C-alpha positions in Angstrom: -8.0 -3.9 8.8 -5.8 -2.2 6.3 -4.9 -5.6 4.7 -8.5 -6.5 4.4 -9.4 -3.2 2.8 -6.5 -3.5 0.3 -7.4 -7.0 -0.7 -11.1 -6.1 -1.1 -10.1 -3.1 -3.2 -7.9 -5.2 -5.5 -10.6 -7.8 -5.9 -13.4 -5.3 -6.6 -11.4 -3.0 -8.9 -9.9 -5.8 -11.1 -13.1 -7.9 -10.9 -15.3 -5.0 -11.9 -13.0 -4.0 -14.7 -13.0 -7.5 -16.1 -16.7 -7.8 -15.9 -17.2 -4.5 -17.6 -14.7 -5.0 -20.4 -15.5 -8.7 -20.9 -11.9 -9.3 -22.1 -8.3 -8.9 -21.1 -7.3 -5.8 -19.1 -4.4 -3.7 -20.3 -1.2 -5.7 -19.8 -2.9 -9.1 -19.6 -1.9 -10.2 -23.1 1.7 -8.9 -22.8 2.3 -10.6 -19.4 0.8 -13.9 -20.6 2.9 -13.9 -23.8 6.0 -13.0 -21.9 5.5 -15.9 -19.4 4.7 -18.3 -22.2 7.9 -17.3 -24.0 10.0 -17.9 -21.0 8.3 -20.9 -19.5 6.7 -22.5 -22.5 3.0 -22.6 -23.4 2.2 -25.8 -21.5 4.9 -26.8 -19.0 4.3 -30.1 -17.3 4.8 -28.6 -13.8 2.0 -26.1 -14.4 -0.4 -28.8 -15.4 0.4 -30.9 -12.3 0.2 -27.9 -10.0 -3.2 -27.1 -11.3 -4.4 -30.6 -10.3 -3.5 -29.8 -6.6 -6.6 -27.6 -6.3 -8.8 -30.5 -7.3 -9.6 -33.8 -5.5 -7.8 -36.0 -4.7 -4.6 -34.0 -4.6 -6.6 -31.1 -3.0 -6.7 -32.9 0.3 -2.9 -33.1 0.4 -2.7 -29.4 -0.5 -5.1 -28.6 2.4 -2.9 -30.7 4.8 0.3 -29.0 3.6 -1.3 -25.5 4.0 -2.6 -26.5 7.4 0.9 -27.5 8.5 2.3 -24.2 7.3 -0.4 -22.2 9.1 0.2 -24.3 12.2 3.8 -23.4 12.2 2.8 -19.7 12.3 -0.2 -19.7 14.6 -0.7 -23.2 16.1 -4.0 -24.9 16.1 -6.0 -21.8 15.3 -4.0 -21.3 12.1 -4.3 -25.0 11.1 -8.1 -25.0 11.6 -8.4 -21.8 9.6 -7.2 -23.7 6.5 -10.2 -26.0 6.0 -12.6 -23.3 7.0 -11.0 -20.9 4.5 -11.4 -23.6 1.8 -15.1 -24.0 2.7 -15.5 -20.2 2.3 -13.7 -20.3 -1.0 -15.8 -23.2 -2.3 -19.1 -21.4 -1.4 -17.9 -18.1 -2.8 -16.8 -19.8 -6.1 -20.2 -21.5 -6.5 -22.1 -18.2 -5.8 -20.0 -16.0 -8.1 -20.0 -18.5 -10.9 -23.8 -18.6 -10.8 -23.9 -14.8 -11.1 -21.0 -13.8 -13.2 -19.5 -14.6 -16.6 -16.2 -13.2 -17.9 -14.5 -14.9 -20.9 -11.3 -16.9 -20.4 -8.2 -16.1 -22.5 -8.7 -16.1 -26.3 -6.6 -18.7 -28.2 -6.3 -16.1 -30.9 -4.3 -13.9 -28.6 -2.3 -16.3 -26.4 -1.7 -20.1 -26.3 -4.4 -21.9 -24.4 -3.5 -25.4 -23.2 -7.0 -26.5 -22.3 -9.8 -24.5 -23.8 -12.9 -24.1 -21.6 -16.2 -22.3 -22.0 -16.7 -21.6 -18.3 -16.2 -18.2 -16.7 -12.7 -17.1 -16.1 -13.7 -15.0 -13.1 -13.4 -16.1 -10.4 -10.6 -18.6 -10.9 -11.4 -21.5 -8.7 -7.6 -22.2 -8.4 -6.9 -18.6 -7.3 -9.7 -18.6 -4.7 -8.6 -22.0 -3.3 -4.9 -21.3 -3.2 -5.4 -17.8 -1.9 -7.7 -19.0 0.9 -5.5 -22.0 1.9 -2.1 -20.4 1.8 -3.5 -17.1 3.1 -3.9 -18.7 6.5 -0.1 -19.0 6.8 0.6 -15.7 5.0 -1.8 -13.6 7.1 -1.8 -15.4 10.5 -0.5 -13.3 13.3 3.0 -14.0 14.4 6.0 -11.8 13.8 8.7 -14.0 15.2 11.7 -14.4 12.9 11.3 -18.2 12.6 7.8 -17.6 11.1 9.1 -15.8 8.0 10.6 -18.8 6.2 7.1 -20.4 6.4 5.5 -17.3 5.1 8.0 -17.2 2.2 7.2 -20.8 1.3 3.5 -20.0 1.3 4.0 -17.0 -0.8 6.2 -18.9 -3.3 3.6 -21.7 -3.6 0.9 -19.1 -4.2 3.0 -17.3 -6.8 3.8 -20.5 -8.6 0.2 -21.5 -8.7 -1.0 -18.2 -10.1 1.8 -18.3 -12.7 0.8 -21.9 -13.7 -2.7 -20.9 -14.5 -1.6 -17.9 -16.5 1.1 -19.7 -18.5 -1.4 -22.4 -19.4 -3.8 -19.8 -20.7 -6.4 -20.8 -18.2 -7.0 -17.2 -16.9 -5.8 -13.7 -17.6 -3.3 -12.3 -15.0 -5.9 -9.8 -13.8 -8.4 -12.6 -13.2 -5.9 -14.5 -11.1 -4.9 -11.5 -9.1 -8.5 -10.6 -8.3 -9.3 -14.2 -7.4 -6.3 -14.6 -5.2 -7.0 -11.3 -3.4 -10.5 -12.5 -2.7 -9.1 -15.9 -1.5 -6.7 -14.1 0.9 -9.6 -12.0 2.2 -11.5 -15.3 2.9 -8.4 -16.5 4.7 -8.6 -13.4 6.9 -12.2 -14.2 7.7 -11.4 -17.8 8.6 -8.5 -16.6 10.9 -10.9 -14.2 12.6 -13.4 -16.9 13.2 -10.9 -19.4 14.6 -9.4 -16.7 16.8 -12.8 -15.7 18.2 -13.8 -19.3 18.8 -10.5 -19.9 20.6 -11.0 -16.8 22.8 -14.5 -18.0 23.6 -13.4 -21.4 24.6 -10.7 -20.0 26.8 -13.2 -17.7 28.5 -15.5 -20.6 29.2 -12.7 -22.6 30.7 -12.0 -19.8 33.1 -15.6 -19.7 34.4 
């Protein structure tokens, strides 16, 4: 419950601030410029990683995230990944129909692929947060689970960094989107856990 509340607060506060200001939040420009200075304005790895949130590579990303979640919570975790993606897809479509927040300005930072669509939410942030969140947030405290969680966290961090360094989204937009995606992962895990409990109860009857 605390995790869900924290993620909801992050998504709401940063999202509302971005919507209100219609521009970068304090620190967004500085962080983006610093990352671009260190990693380059358009590194090839960042462009490739971005494509993993789109078909056809998306299906491989879902399978990989499902494997990570399965390692932590078995079938329930694995099934939560496609469900979380479905939640993310629907949420992305709904929010994009209702909100518009400008993407990074090429006059402020380097933008590899200018686009006129809304920068909030980030489809990538939602999708990666939802898919990898199933492994990050699934119950399971055993020591052997932590390497899997670190892999999921590293992939999520790399993905968010990729979109920022390419000038696709401001850092605040990526954090808000990823937080919402993680919240959707929690919802998916709740559903699969409830369904599993229901199935187990029916079998005992």
